[in-house]
All heavy atoms as an XYZ file, in Angstrom:
671
protein
N      -7.639    104.761     99.046
C      -8.697    103.847     99.463
C      -8.674    102.615     98.564
O      -8.427    102.729     97.369
C     -10.067    104.520     99.352
C     -10.459    105.294    100.579
S     -12.221    105.659    100.673
C     -12.321    107.041     99.560
N      -8.995    101.459     99.149
C      -9.030    100.232     98.341
C     -10.238    100.216     97.394
O     -11.261    100.836     97.662
C      -9.133     99.113     99.380
C      -9.549     99.760    100.650
C      -9.202    101.209    100.565
N     -10.074     99.496     96.304
C     -11.145     99.358     95.311
C     -11.735     97.957     95.442
O     -11.013     96.967     95.537
C     -10.599     99.580     93.902
C     -11.672     99.492     92.820
C     -11.144     99.955     91.475
N     -10.836    101.368     91.453
C     -11.725    102.333     91.212
N     -12.986    102.038     90.982
N     -11.364    103.598     91.202
N     -13.071     97.911     95.435
C     -13.800     96.646     95.520
C     -14.676     96.501     94.286
O     -15.214     97.468     93.766
C     -14.657     96.611     96.786
C     -13.821     96.640     98.039
C     -13.556     97.844     98.687
C     -13.280     95.472     98.561
C     -12.773     97.876     99.828
C     -12.492     95.499     99.706
C     -12.244     96.706    100.330
O     -11.466     96.724    101.459
N     -14.828     95.255     93.841
C     -15.583     94.935     92.625
C     -16.785     94.089     93.016
O     -16.655     93.099     93.744
C     -14.678     94.198     91.640
C     -13.482     95.016     91.249
C     -12.327     95.013     92.022
C     -13.525     95.828     90.123
C     -11.232     95.782     91.677
C     -12.433     96.607     89.771
C     -11.288     96.590     90.555
N     -17.964     94.469     92.526
C     -19.227     93.854     92.913
C     -19.777     93.034     91.744
O     -20.490     93.540     90.891
C     -20.218     94.938     93.354
C     -19.770     95.639     94.601
C     -18.825     96.659     94.538
C     -20.257     95.260     95.839
C     -18.382     97.298     95.686
C     -19.828     95.886     96.995
C     -18.890     96.905     96.921
N     -19.430     91.763     91.721
C     -19.867     90.847     90.670
C     -21.207     90.241     91.079
O     -21.483     90.088     92.274
C     -18.838     89.736     90.467
C     -17.431     90.240     90.429
N     -16.914     90.951     89.361
C     -16.437     90.174     91.350
C     -15.660     91.265     89.612
N     -15.343     90.819     90.819
N     -22.034     89.895     90.109
C     -23.326     89.275     90.423
C     -23.427     87.917     89.746
O     -22.835     87.675     88.694
C     -24.513     90.158     89.981
O     -24.426     90.412     88.583
C     -24.530     91.471     90.756
N     -24.194     87.033     90.384
C     -24.370     85.664     89.894
C     -25.819     85.254     90.088
O     -26.339     85.316     91.195
C     -23.448     84.720     90.675
C     -23.647     83.263     90.390
C     -23.051     82.848     89.064
O     -22.008     83.352     88.679
N     -23.701     81.953     88.373
N     -26.474     84.872     89.013
C     -27.827     84.316     89.097
C     -28.033     83.331     87.950
O     -29.007     83.365     87.243
C     -28.910     85.412     89.070
C     -29.070     86.035     87.701
O     -28.096     86.149     86.963
N     -30.269     86.447     87.364
N     -27.097     82.445     87.798
C     -27.061     81.544     86.655
C     -25.995     82.014     85.699
O     -25.188     81.243     85.214
N     -25.959     83.303     85.428
C     -24.891     83.923     84.650
C     -24.103     84.842     85.572
O     -24.674     85.495     86.444
C     -25.469     84.766     83.500
C     -26.197     83.926     82.472
O     -25.714     82.816     82.182
O     -27.236     84.376     81.974
N     -22.808     84.895     85.366
C     -21.967     85.793     86.151
C     -21.799     87.105     85.391
O     -21.473     87.107     84.213
C     -20.602     85.158     86.400
S     -19.529     86.191     87.411
N     -22.065     88.210     86.081
C     -21.848     89.527     85.509
C     -20.680     90.137     86.265
O     -20.752     90.358     87.478
C     -23.101     90.421     85.609
C     -22.810     91.807     85.071
C     -24.268     89.779     84.881
N     -19.607     90.365     85.550
C     -18.365     90.853     86.144
C     -18.362     92.385     86.214
O     -18.720     93.055     85.253
C     -17.211     90.357     85.288
C     -15.865     90.684     85.820
C     -14.795     90.164     84.858
N     -13.500     90.568     85.315
C     -12.691     89.808     86.020
N     -13.049     88.572     86.304
N     -11.536     90.248     86.424
N     -17.948     92.898     87.363
C     -17.784     94.335     87.567
C     -16.325     94.683     87.275
O     -15.434     94.294     88.025
C     -18.147     94.698     89.010
C     -17.863     96.147     89.367
O     -17.558     96.943     88.462
O     -17.949     96.472     90.565
N     -16.080     95.370     86.177
C     -14.715     95.730     85.813
C     -14.313     97.116     86.290
O     -13.141     97.485     86.203
C     -14.538     95.653     84.286
C     -14.628     94.225     83.779
O     -14.166     93.308     84.493
O     -15.178     94.020     82.681
N     -15.265     97.902     86.806
C     -14.965     99.254     87.277
C     -14.660     99.298     88.762
O     -13.735     99.962     89.189
C     -16.126    100.196     86.978
C     -16.230    100.575     85.529
C     -17.282    101.641     85.359
O     -18.413    101.470     85.799
N     -16.897    102.747     84.739
N     -15.483     98.646     89.545
C     -15.306     98.653     90.986
C     -15.649     99.991     91.609
O     -16.094    100.921     90.932
N     -15.435    100.040     92.906
C     -15.751    101.245     93.671
C     -14.744    101.387     94.802
O     -14.429    100.406     95.484
C     -17.163    101.109     94.236
C     -17.674    102.332     94.917
C     -19.146    102.202     95.300
O     -19.850    101.364     94.744
O     -19.551    102.969     96.179
N     -14.256    102.579     95.000
C     -13.338    102.839     96.112
C     -14.144    102.998     97.392
O     -15.069    103.813     97.458
C     -12.505    104.090     95.851
C     -11.440    103.890     94.804
C     -10.530    105.096     94.655
O     -10.837    106.173     95.201
O      -9.506    104.947     93.967
N     -13.785    102.212     98.392
C     -14.470    102.248     99.684
C     -13.425    102.220    100.794
O     -12.286    101.796    100.580
C     -15.420    101.056     99.829
C     -16.560    100.987     98.814
C     -17.250     99.636     98.879
C     -17.558    102.099     99.057
N     -13.846    102.608    101.993
C     -12.923    102.700    103.124
C     -12.352    101.350    103.549
O     -11.248    101.283    104.061
C     -13.597    103.363    104.318
C     -13.828    104.836    104.117
C     -14.407    105.466    105.356
C     -14.596    106.968    105.139
N     -15.108    107.621    106.343
N     -13.125    100.279    103.387
C     -12.654     98.967    103.822
C     -13.713     97.903    103.649
O     -14.766     98.130    103.044
N     -13.436     96.727    104.212
C     -14.323     95.571    104.055
C     -15.703     95.839    104.639
O     -16.712     95.433    104.066
C     -13.690     94.305    104.677
C     -14.656     93.136    104.656
C     -12.410     93.938    103.941
N     -15.777     96.521    105.772
C     -17.086     96.811    106.375
C     -17.946     97.645    105.422
O     -19.140     97.387    105.252
C     -16.911     97.538    107.718
C     -18.186     97.642    108.509
C     -18.775     96.300    108.909
O     -18.019     95.353    109.202
O     -20.028     96.177    108.901
N     -17.347     98.624    104.776
C     -18.076     99.438    103.794
C     -18.471     98.580    102.588
O     -19.549     98.759    102.019
C     -17.238    100.624    103.353
N     -17.623     97.635    102.204
C     -17.941     96.722    101.098
C     -19.120     95.832    101.463
O     -19.980     95.544    100.618
C     -16.721     95.887    100.731
N     -19.194     95.395    102.708
C     -20.346     94.591    103.170
C     -21.638     95.388    103.055
O     -22.641     94.883    102.570
C     -20.143     94.155    104.616
C     -19.132     93.083    104.790
C     -19.028     92.681    106.246
N     -17.999     91.681    106.396
C     -17.162     91.614    107.406
N     -17.243     92.509    108.383
N     -16.248     90.684    107.464
N     -21.594     96.619    103.536
C     -22.790     97.469    103.469
C     -23.222     97.684    102.017
O     -24.407     97.627    101.698
C     -22.513     98.814    104.142
C     -22.396     98.716    105.649
C     -22.110    100.062    106.289
O     -22.437    101.109    105.690
O     -21.556    100.067    107.401
N     -22.256     97.923    101.145
C     -22.572     98.150     99.735
C     -23.109     96.876     99.081
O     -24.025     96.933     98.255
C     -21.338     98.658     98.993
C     -21.585     99.015     97.559
C     -22.517    100.209     97.367
O     -22.775    100.961     98.331
O     -22.995    100.395     96.231
N     -22.573     95.717     99.454
C     -23.056     94.445     98.903
C     -24.526     94.219     99.255
O     -25.323     93.796     98.411
C     -22.205     93.279     99.414
N     -24.905     94.528    100.488
C     -26.306     94.404    100.900
C     -27.180     95.371    100.099
O     -28.253     94.995     99.612
C     -26.454     94.659    102.420
C     -27.914     94.769    102.815
C     -25.765     93.560    103.213
N     -26.702     96.595     99.929
C     -27.460     97.586     99.157
C     -27.611     97.155     97.699
O     -28.700     97.262     97.121
C     -26.781     98.950     99.238
N     -26.534     96.650     97.099
C     -26.584     96.195     95.703
C     -27.566     95.038     95.557
O     -28.407     95.030     94.655
C     -25.172     95.780     95.211
C     -25.237     95.023     93.896
C     -24.282     97.006     95.076
N     -27.501     94.065     96.460
C     -28.425     92.925     96.396
C     -29.867     93.387     96.546
O     -30.752     92.948     95.805
C     -28.075     91.892     97.463
C     -28.900     90.615     97.454
C     -28.794     89.890     96.111
C     -28.466     89.703     98.590
N     -30.119     94.299     97.467
C     -31.471     94.830     97.656
C     -31.999     95.521     96.408
O     -33.144     95.310     96.005
N     -31.155     96.330     95.775
C     -31.565     97.023     94.547
C     -31.887     96.026     93.435
O     -32.864     96.183     92.713
C     -30.444     97.963     94.079
C     -30.133     99.063     95.040
C     -30.814    100.354     94.668
O     -31.170    100.536     93.498
O     -31.006    101.168     95.574
N     -31.053     95.007     93.310
C     -31.269     94.002     92.263
C     -32.582     93.261     92.506
O     -33.365     93.052     91.575
C     -30.082     93.025     92.197
C     -28.860     93.748     91.628
C     -30.427     91.792     91.364
C     -27.565     92.994     91.785
N     -32.829     92.866     93.735
C     -34.065     92.141     94.045
C     -35.292     93.016     93.808
O     -36.311     92.547     93.304
C     -34.036     91.617     95.477
C     -33.007     90.526     95.740
C     -33.010     90.153     97.220
C     -33.234     89.317     94.860
N     -35.204     94.294     94.156
C     -36.313     95.212     93.887
C     -36.562     95.336     92.392
O     -37.692     95.346     91.921
C     -36.005     96.597     94.473
C     -36.749     96.886     95.750
C     -36.629     98.330     96.188
N     -35.270     98.822     96.277
C     -34.436     98.592     97.296
N     -34.831     97.847     98.302
N     -33.230     99.091     97.308
N     -35.496     95.426     91.629
C     -35.605     95.574     90.174
C     -36.175     94.307     89.531
O     -37.028     94.379     88.662
C     -34.228     95.892     89.587
C     -34.205     95.887     88.083
C     -34.738     96.944     87.351
C     -33.653     94.816     87.393
C     -34.726     96.936     85.975
C     -33.628     94.802     86.013
C     -34.164     95.856     85.317
O     -34.150     95.840     83.946
N     -35.716     93.160     89.975
C     -36.156     91.897     89.368
C     -37.577     91.529     89.765
O     -38.262     90.848     89.025
C     -35.197     90.763     89.732
C     -33.853     90.937     89.043
C     -32.981     89.727     89.158
N     -33.628     88.501     88.776
C     -33.618     87.965     87.561
N     -33.015     88.592     86.582
N     -34.206     86.815     87.325
N     -38.001     91.929     90.931
C     -39.362     91.633     91.375
C     -39.663     90.140     91.340
O     -38.843     89.318     91.726
N     -40.841     89.800     90.862
C     -41.293     88.408     90.852
C     -40.436     87.514     89.964
O     -40.413     86.295     90.150
C     -42.748     88.333     90.421
N     -39.709     88.066     89.009
C     -38.872     87.229     88.146
C     -37.727     86.577     88.933
O     -37.082     85.642     88.457
C     -38.321     88.027     86.963
O     -37.395     88.994     87.399
N     -37.474     87.055     90.161
C     -36.480     86.427     91.039
C     -36.803     84.951     91.245
O     -35.912     84.121     91.389
C     -36.446     87.179     92.373
C     -35.593     86.537     93.427
C     -34.223     86.434     93.259
C     -36.154     86.054     94.586
C     -33.432     85.859     94.235
C     -35.369     85.486     95.567
C     -34.006     85.380     95.385
N     -38.085     84.590     91.227
C     -38.486     83.206     91.453
C     -38.011     82.279     90.338
O     -37.908     81.078     90.532
C     -40.006     83.108     91.608
C     -40.417     83.688     92.923
C     -40.869     84.943     93.150
C     -40.365     83.049     94.191
N     -41.102     85.130     94.482
C     -40.810     83.979     95.140
C     -40.001     81.778     94.604
C     -40.892     83.677     96.493
C     -40.083     81.481     95.953
C     -40.521     82.426     96.879
N     -37.707     82.822     89.172
C     -37.219     81.993     88.066
C     -35.827     81.437     88.354
O     -35.538     80.294     88.030
C     -37.203     82.794     86.767
C     -38.581     83.194     86.301
C     -38.554     84.175     85.150
O     -37.502     84.302     84.483
O     -39.582     84.826     84.925
N     -34.957     82.240     88.949
C     -33.595     81.781     89.221
C     -33.441     81.226     90.632
O     -32.531     80.457     90.892
C     -32.582     82.932     89.025
O     -32.925     84.004     89.897
C     -32.560     83.394     87.593
N     -34.294     81.646     91.540
C     -34.339     81.179     92.933
C     -33.140     81.557     93.787
O     -33.117     81.313     94.972
C     -34.556     79.676     92.996
C     -35.833     79.245     92.352
C     -36.596     78.373     93.286
N     -37.850     77.999     92.646
C     -38.985     78.034     93.252
N     -39.037     78.394     94.502
N     -40.082     77.695     92.651
N     -32.115     82.129     93.201
C     -30.961     82.582     93.998
C     -30.276     83.721     93.262
O     -30.251     83.750     92.033
C     -29.977     81.448     94.233
N     -29.740     84.632     94.026
C     -28.994     85.744     93.447
C     -27.868     86.086     94.412
O     -28.106     86.222     95.613
C     -29.897     86.962     93.240
C     -29.411     87.845     92.136
C     -30.038     87.859     90.918
C     -28.289     88.642     92.308
C     -29.585     88.656     89.872
C     -27.821     89.440     91.291
C     -28.474     89.444     90.061
N     -26.662     86.199     93.906
C     -25.499     86.472     94.749
C     -24.764     87.723     94.292
O     -24.734     88.039     93.102
C     -24.510     85.302     94.696
O     -25.101     84.127     95.183
N     -24.172     88.399     95.256
C     -23.225     89.473     94.996
C     -21.910     89.017     95.619
O     -21.850     88.704     96.810
C     -23.685     90.813     95.617
C     -22.621     91.887     95.422
C     -25.015     91.250     95.025
N     -20.877     88.926     94.791
C     -19.564     88.498     95.242
C     -18.623     89.688     95.098
O     -18.482     90.245     94.006
C     -19.037     87.304     94.414
C     -20.013     86.122     94.513
C     -17.656     86.885     94.893
C     -20.975     86.034     93.393
N     -18.008     90.073     96.196
C     -17.136     91.250     96.208
C     -15.683     90.782     96.260
O     -15.315     89.971     97.119
C     -17.442     92.153     97.421
C     -16.583     93.407     97.373
C     -18.924     92.500     97.469
N     -14.885     91.309     95.323
C     -13.466     90.993     95.316
C     -12.652     92.276     95.485
O     -13.137     93.372     95.224
C     -13.053     90.294     93.996
O     -13.376     91.134     92.892
C     -13.765     88.959     93.849
N     -11.408     92.092     95.899
C     -10.508     93.236     96.040
C      -9.663     93.395     94.778
O      -9.861     92.665     93.791
C      -9.645     93.102     97.304
C      -8.752     91.866     97.294
O      -8.555     91.240     96.221
O      -8.226     91.531     98.371
N      -8.708     94.302     94.798
C      -7.843     94.559     93.643
C      -7.048     93.327     93.203
O      -6.671     93.205     92.046
C      -6.857     95.689     93.939
C      -7.441     97.057     93.633
O      -8.247     97.164     92.697
O      -7.080     98.019     94.330
N      -6.799     92.414     94.140
C      -6.047     91.197     93.825
C      -6.943     90.068     93.323
O      -6.463     88.973     93.047
C      -5.288     90.713     95.063
C      -4.232     91.716     95.515
O      -3.627     92.368     94.637
O      -4.027     91.847     96.736
N      -8.266     90.315     93.247
C      -9.197     89.287     92.796
C      -9.630     88.324     93.882
O     -10.316     87.343     93.612
N      -9.245     88.619     95.126
C      -9.629     87.760     96.251
C     -11.039     88.109     96.719
O     -11.382     89.284     96.846
C      -8.653     87.939     97.419
C      -7.235     87.524     97.102
C      -7.096     86.038     96.853
O      -7.739     85.244     97.570
O      -6.349     85.674     95.920
N     -11.852     87.101     96.973
C     -13.195     87.326     97.490
C     -13.103     87.807     98.932
O     -12.448     87.173     99.762
C     -14.041     86.037     97.421
O     -14.117     85.628     96.052
C     -15.435     86.257     97.976
N     -13.759     88.931     99.220
C     -13.769     89.468    100.583
C     -15.163     89.441    101.192
O     -15.299     89.447    102.413
C     -13.191     90.905    100.636
C     -11.719     90.906    100.260
C     -13.950     91.850     99.750
N     -16.187     89.397    100.354
C     -17.572     89.381    100.812
C     -18.405     88.626     99.789
O     -18.194     88.767     98.589
C     -18.142     90.826    100.946
C     -19.620     90.810    101.252
C     -17.397     91.615    101.994
N     -19.335     87.831    100.277
C     -20.287     87.163     99.399
C     -21.628     87.125    100.115
O     -21.695     86.780    101.297
C     -19.816     85.740     99.092
O     -20.765     85.070     98.293
N     -22.678     87.512     99.410
C     -24.012     87.509     99.998
C     -24.976     86.921     98.969
O     -24.896     87.230     97.783
C     -24.445     88.921    100.452
C     -25.797     88.884    101.134
C     -24.417     89.894     99.302
C     -26.175     90.195    101.811
N     -25.863     86.039     99.439
C     -26.805     85.367     98.545
C     -28.209     85.436     99.122
O     -28.405     85.194    100.311
C     -26.418     83.881     98.355
O     -25.102     83.825     97.792
C     -27.387     83.168     97.441
N     -29.169     85.760     98.276
C     -30.584     85.680     98.629
C     -31.151     84.497     97.865
O     -30.843     84.296     96.685
C     -31.310     86.963     98.233
N     -31.958     83.696     98.538
C     -32.558     82.547     97.868
C     -34.060     82.529     98.113
O     -34.550     83.043     99.117
C     -31.920     81.245     98.348
O     -32.133     81.067     99.731
N     -34.769     81.927     97.161
C     -36.224     81.846     97.235
C     -36.650     80.380     97.265
O     -36.025     79.532     96.629
C     -36.847     82.545     96.027
N     -37.696     80.102     97.992
C     -38.207     78.742     98.093
C     -39.699     78.802     98.402
O     -40.189     79.786     98.949
C     -37.475     77.999     99.216
O     -38.062     76.738     99.435
N     -40.386     77.748     98.074
C     -41.789     77.624     98.451
C     -41.935     76.987     99.831
O     -43.043     76.852    100.334
C     -42.547     76.811     97.407
C     -42.627     77.542     96.086
O     -42.682     78.759     96.048
N     -42.613     76.805     95.001
N     -40.822     76.591    100.435
C     -40.831     75.943    101.746
C     -40.205     76.864    102.783
O     -39.311     77.655    102.478
C     -40.032     74.632    101.694
C     -40.593     73.654    100.683
O     -41.833     73.488    100.644
O     -39.799     73.073     99.920
N     -40.654     76.722    104.010
C     -40.068     77.485    105.113
C     -38.669     76.941    105.420
O     -38.389     75.766    105.175
C     -40.948     77.366    106.350
N     -37.785     77.771    105.952
C     -36.449     77.295    106.334
C     -36.540     76.241    107.432
O     -37.485     76.240    108.237
C     -35.749     78.541    106.864
C     -36.583     79.699    106.457
C     -37.965     79.188    106.207
N     -35.568     75.343    107.487
C     -35.520     74.319    108.532
C     -35.557     74.969    109.907
O     -34.879     75.973    110.150
C     -34.243     73.483    108.414
C     -34.267     72.558    107.214
O     -35.363     72.305    106.669
O     -33.174     72.090    106.821
N     -36.376     74.427    110.778
C     -36.459     74.901    112.148
C     -37.368     76.100    112.361
O     -37.550     76.548    113.487
N     -37.977     76.629    111.310
C     -38.832     77.807    111.435
C     -40.212     77.398    111.899
O     -40.818     76.461    111.400
C     -38.946     78.504    110.091
C     -39.696     79.797    110.172
C     -39.187     81.013    110.446
C     -41.104     79.990    109.962
N     -40.187     81.966    110.428
C     -41.386     81.346    110.140
C     -42.151     79.134    109.660
C     -42.644     81.883    110.007
C     -43.422     79.658    109.530
C     -43.661     81.034    109.707
N     -40.734     78.099    112.926
C     -42.099     77.902    113.391
C     -42.658     79.239    113.840
O     -41.913     80.144    114.215
C     -42.183     76.932    114.588
O     -41.426     77.462    115.665
C     -41.671     75.544    114.225
N     -43.974     79.352    113.810
C     -44.621     80.529    114.377
C     -44.698     80.360    115.884
O     -45.015     79.294    116.393
C     -46.044     80.681    113.842
C     -46.189     81.235    112.429
C     -47.646     81.200    111.987
C     -45.680     82.659    112.372
N     -44.420     81.415    116.612
C     -44.548     81.366    118.059
C     -46.026     81.300    118.420
O     -46.885     81.778    117.692
C     -43.927     82.601    118.692
O     -42.569     82.677    118.412
N     -46.334     80.705    119.585
C     -47.722     80.643    120.042
C     -48.308     82.040    120.113
O     -47.678     82.987    120.531
C     -47.797     80.014    121.432
C     -47.490     78.528    121.388
O     -47.610     77.933    120.292
O     -47.127     77.962    122.440
N     -49.542     82.178    119.650
C     -50.261     83.431    119.737
C     -50.025     84.354    118.534
O     -50.624     85.403    118.462
N     -49.167     83.980    117.601
C     -48.909     84.830    116.443
C     -49.664     84.376    115.196
O     -49.531     84.967    114.158
C     -47.413     84.882    116.140
C     -46.545     85.583    117.172
C     -45.081     85.534    116.739
C     -46.963     87.027    117.354
N     -50.428     83.324    115.292
C     -51.091     82.792    114.096
C     -52.322     83.546    113.737
O     -53.061     84.124    114.327
C     -51.438     81.322    114.294
C     -50.171     80.503    114.404
C     -50.484     79.030    114.594
O     -51.578     78.653    114.978
N     -49.512     78.202    114.338
């Protein structure tokens, strides 16, 4: 099975030197979402200090295969509106 490395970035880069053996890229995507969720749960409100947190997944060759970022803002995303009757 291929080995994937789950590095994190939130101003500082934390390198994963151990990695994890997974079936493929789809499994790496699922794990990246889980890792990001765990980190955000752990950081709680302090996430607002950095405003962004990324998990970058690389393969054995160091090539990026997956990248996922959560960002925080005090503004709604462009184009976002409440539908009529939901207010």
